[in-house]
DOTOR-890414 format. One line per 2 residues: number of its first residue (from 1); their letters; for each residue x, y, z of N, C-alpha, C, CB. Coordinates in nm, 3 decimals, padded with zeros to 5 digits. Glycine has a CB too. Layout:
N
NUM	a	X Y Z X Y Z X Y Z X Y Z  ...
END
This chain:
78
1	gl	00.058 -00.089 00.003 00.029 -00.004 00.031 00.053 00.122 00.052 00.010 -00.032 00.069  00.027 00.247 -00.033 00.065 00.346 00.050 00.143 00.362 00.117 00.012 00.371 00.102
3	gv	00.224 00.466 00.146 00.260 00.533 00.264 00.162 00.669 00.298 00.415 00.571 00.247  00.195 00.727 00.391 00.075 00.895 00.451 00.131 00.989 00.328 00.130 01.006 00.673
5	as	00.276 01.019 00.288 00.264 01.102 00.215 00.248 01.057 00.118 00.331 01.173 00.214  00.225 00.948 00.019 00.238 00.943 -00.110 00.045 00.907 -00.117 00.377 00.814 -00.171
7	rr	00.001 00.923 -00.033 -00.162 00.863 -00.055 -00.250 01.080 -00.060 -00.235 00.705 00.173  -00.121 01.109 00.026 -00.143 01.206 00.087 -00.130 01.372 -00.126 00.015 01.194 00.266
9	hl	00.016 01.290 -00.211 00.016 01.327 -00.277 -00.081 01.247 -00.384 00.121 01.354 -00.276  -00.106 01.212 -00.418 -00.194 01.116 -00.458 -00.328 01.156 -00.464 -00.184 01.013 -00.382
11	ar	-00.357 01.202 -00.306 -00.511 01.254 -00.343 -00.548 01.366 -00.386 -00.589 01.254 -00.251  -00.388 01.502 -00.378 -00.389 01.655 -00.407 -00.430 01.620 -00.573 -00.214 01.754 -00.371
13	qm	-00.344 01.500 -00.595 -00.311 01.497 -00.813 -00.445 01.519 -00.824 -00.248 01.311 -00.934  -00.594 01.381 -00.737 -00.677 01.381 -00.755 -00.743 01.449 -00.793 -00.697 01.356 -00.710
15	lk	-00.779 01.518 -00.692 -00.831 01.643 -00.697 -00.794 01.760 -00.812 -00.801 01.688 -00.575  -00.710 01.817 -00.786 -00.647 01.862 -00.876 -00.655 01.860 -01.064 -00.557 01.814 -00.826
17	tr	-00.702 01.720 -01.069 -00.686 01.664 -01.263 -00.806 01.596 -01.194 -00.513 01.541 -01.365  -00.867 01.539 -01.114 -00.981 01.443 -01.173 -01.108 01.421 -01.105 -00.931 01.312 -01.185
19	sc	-01.153 01.586 -01.086 -01.268 01.611 -00.995 -01.297 01.769 -01.021 -01.230 01.574 -00.827  -01.390 01.801 -01.011 -01.465 01.911 -00.986 -01.383 02.016 -00.960 -01.554 01.894 -00.886
21	fs	-01.231 02.016 -00.899 -01.201 02.109 -00.830 -01.111 02.146 -00.897 -01.182 02.095 -00.712  -01.075 02.096 -01.029 -00.952 02.087 -01.119 -00.876 02.218 -01.130 -00.994 02.042 -01.262
23	tc	-01.030 02.328 -01.168 -01.029 02.437 -01.221 -00.978 02.549 -01.073 -01.183 02.455 -01.299  -00.985 02.498 -00.936 -00.954 02.566 -00.816 -00.859 02.615 -00.837 -00.944 02.509 -00.708
25	pd	-00.783 02.726 -00.765 -00.612 02.726 -00.772 -00.555 02.665 -00.626 -00.542 02.906 -00.794  -00.388 02.637 -00.684 -00.416 02.607 -00.547 -00.407 02.618 -00.424 -00.407 02.556 -00.536
27	dv	-00.451 02.689 -00.412 -00.449 02.731 -00.255 -00.555 02.734 -00.221 -00.395 02.850 -00.209  -00.666 02.638 -00.263 -00.837 02.656 -00.290 -00.786 02.448 -00.214 -00.937 02.711 -00.548
29	id	-00.687 02.392 -00.291 -00.669 02.254 -00.292 -00.554 02.249 -00.160 -00.615 02.192 -00.457  -00.485 02.296 -00.163 -00.401 02.375 -00.023 -00.481 02.361 00.112 -00.385 02.559 -00.046
31	si	-00.611 02.427 00.116 -00.729 02.382 00.182 -00.771 02.294 00.253 -00.788 02.371 00.132  -00.819 02.231 00.140 -00.886 02.088 00.074 -00.811 02.014 00.221 -00.813 02.019 -00.133
33	md	-00.686 01.974 00.138 -00.593 01.938 00.223 -00.532 01.882 00.365 -00.570 01.994 00.211  -00.534 02.083 00.452 -00.516 02.089 00.498 -00.610 02.006 00.585 -00.480 02.172 00.482
35	ra	-00.738 01.966 00.528 -00.873 01.934 00.655 -00.909 01.800 00.597 -01.040 02.060 00.661  -00.756 01.731 00.554 -00.808 01.586 00.485 -00.742 01.493 00.558 -00.774 01.558 00.324
37	ss	-00.829 01.382 00.610 -00.785 01.252 00.702 -00.770 01.129 00.585 -00.922 01.207 00.838  -00.668 01.027 00.622 -00.658 00.931 00.563 -00.739 00.843 00.659 -00.525 00.903 00.527
39	ik	-00.810 00.730 00.556 -00.824 00.622 00.632 -00.815 00.468 00.564 -00.947 00.645 00.693  -00.801 00.344 00.652 -00.771 00.233 00.519 -00.859 00.179 00.580 -00.626 00.142 00.476
41	lt	-00.989 00.141 00.438 -01.092 00.045 00.519 -01.075 -00.144 00.466 -01.278 00.116 00.470  -01.083 -00.199 00.482 -01.126 -00.343 00.449 -01.198 -00.401 00.412 -01.132 -00.399 00.498
43	kg	-01.220 -00.466 00.359 -01.374 -00.576 00.266 -01.420 -00.605 00.354 -01.365 -00.726 00.169  -01.581 -00.584 00.332 -01.707 -00.553 00.414 -01.701 -00.467 00.528 -01.761 -00.669 00.463
45	dv	-01.621 -00.423 00.579 -01.613 -00.283 00.633 -01.734 -00.187 00.580 -01.468 -00.220 00.590  -01.843 -00.032 00.637 -01.914 00.034 00.614 -01.853 00.166 00.582 -01.992 00.022 00.697
47	ly	-01.851 00.239 00.520 -01.747 00.383 00.495 -01.914 00.471 00.587 -01.687 00.449 00.238  -01.989 00.424 00.462 -02.114 00.514 00.469 -02.270 00.451 00.441 -02.088 00.627 00.360
49	rq	-02.334 00.509 00.534 -02.487 00.430 00.505 -02.551 00.495 00.481 -02.561 00.361 00.589  -02.658 00.445 00.360 -02.832 00.544 00.346 -02.881 00.555 00.491 -02.990 00.443 00.242
51	ge	-02.904 00.795 00.443 -02.971 00.806 00.533 -02.905 00.847 00.592 -03.027 00.733 00.571  -02.707 00.848 00.697 -02.638 00.915 00.729 -02.658 01.056 00.631 -02.524 00.841 00.735
53	pg	-02.636 01.213 00.698 -02.605 01.335 00.666 -02.432 01.318 00.568 -02.609 01.428 00.827  -02.444 01.373 00.436 -02.358 01.379 00.403 -02.229 01.466 00.379 -02.394 01.349 00.359
55	es	-02.098 01.483 00.498 -02.058 01.576 00.514 -01.955 01.574 00.528 -02.098 01.624 00.571  -01.888 01.480 00.361 -01.782 01.465 00.400 -01.764 01.422 00.226 -01.756 01.369 00.540
57	lm	-01.588 01.439 00.191 -01.557 01.483 00.053 -01.430 01.334 00.057 -01.489 01.692 00.033  -01.496 01.260 -00.014 -01.417 01.135 00.000 -01.380 01.103 -00.103 -01.470 01.031 00.052
59	vv	-01.253 01.029 -00.149 -01.157 01.063 -00.230 -01.096 00.910 -00.240 -01.061 01.189 -00.175  -01.117 00.690 -00.317 -01.080 00.698 -00.344 -00.938 00.693 -00.423 -01.130 00.710 -00.308
61	le	-00.798 00.627 -00.289 -00.694 00.661 -00.334 -00.618 00.507 -00.430 -00.617 00.726 -00.201  -00.653 00.368 -00.361 -00.649 00.261 -00.453 -00.815 00.186 -00.314 -00.430 00.155 -00.474
63	gr	-00.787 00.068 -00.438 -00.874 -00.033 -00.442 -00.997 -00.015 -00.513 -00.899 -00.066 -00.325  -01.108 -00.048 -00.467 -01.289 -00.016 -00.534 -01.374 -00.098 -00.385 -01.342 -00.142 -00.755
65	lk	-01.517 00.030 -00.449 -01.560 00.089 -00.346 -01.745 -00.004 -00.370 -01.532 00.291 -00.361  -01.819 -00.082 -00.306 -01.937 -00.125 -00.353 -01.975 -00.027 -00.306 -01.999 -00.246 -00.329
67	vv	-02.114 00.008 -00.409 -02.237 00.120 -00.337 -02.325 -00.003 -00.383 -02.280 00.321 -00.418  -02.405 00.002 -00.225 -02.548 -00.092 -00.245 -02.647 -00.016 -00.158 -02.537 -00.271 -00.184
69	kt	-02.774 00.004 -00.238 -02.888 00.039 -00.190 -02.977 -00.084 -00.147 -02.948 00.122 -00.287  -03.008 -00.021 -00.051 -03.157 -00.179 -00.005 -03.247 -00.123 -00.016 -03.187 -00.267 00.158
71	ta	-03.394 -00.196 -00.099 -03.475 -00.177 -00.144 -03.621 -00.204 -00.040 -03.446 -00.238 -00.254  -03.748 -00.135 -00.019 -03.811 -00.140 00.077 -03.883 -00.310 00.132 -03.901 -00.030 00.042
73	da	-03.838 -00.372 00.012 -03.859 -00.486 00.076 -03.718 -00.649 00.107 -03.986 -00.518 -00.018  -03.580 -00.534 00.149 -03.449 -00.589 00.118 -03.382 -00.617 00.088 -03.416 -00.616 00.115
75	ke	-03.416 -00.585 -00.049 -03.340 -00.645 -00.208 -03.193 -00.567 -00.113 -03.416 -00.543 -00.435  -03.114 -00.632 -00.180 -02.974 -00.503 -00.212 -02.914 -00.460 -00.364 -02.819 -00.565 -00.136
77	vv	-02.937 -00.308 -00.415 -02.917 -00.343 -00.548 -02.789 -00.296 -00.538 -03.009 -00.288 -00.659  -02.641 -00.311 -00.605 -02.558 -00.293 -00.634 -02.548 -00.184 -00.761 -02.520 -00.402 -00.633
END
């Protein structure tokens, strides 16, 4: 996996080149990065549950996420 410095560098690069923030000046990107933290999840961990308030920006640096919606009859839609 990536070290802390490598993850921060990659996250900054992704914000600057592959996101809606790509046109922002460097000081805005720096401000976002100053507030950033890094987490590592393993298979089966839950990052966010349906209905929870969306209060953060998340950037996936490595791996994949599975997005699931649970229907009224308890079926999972991936």
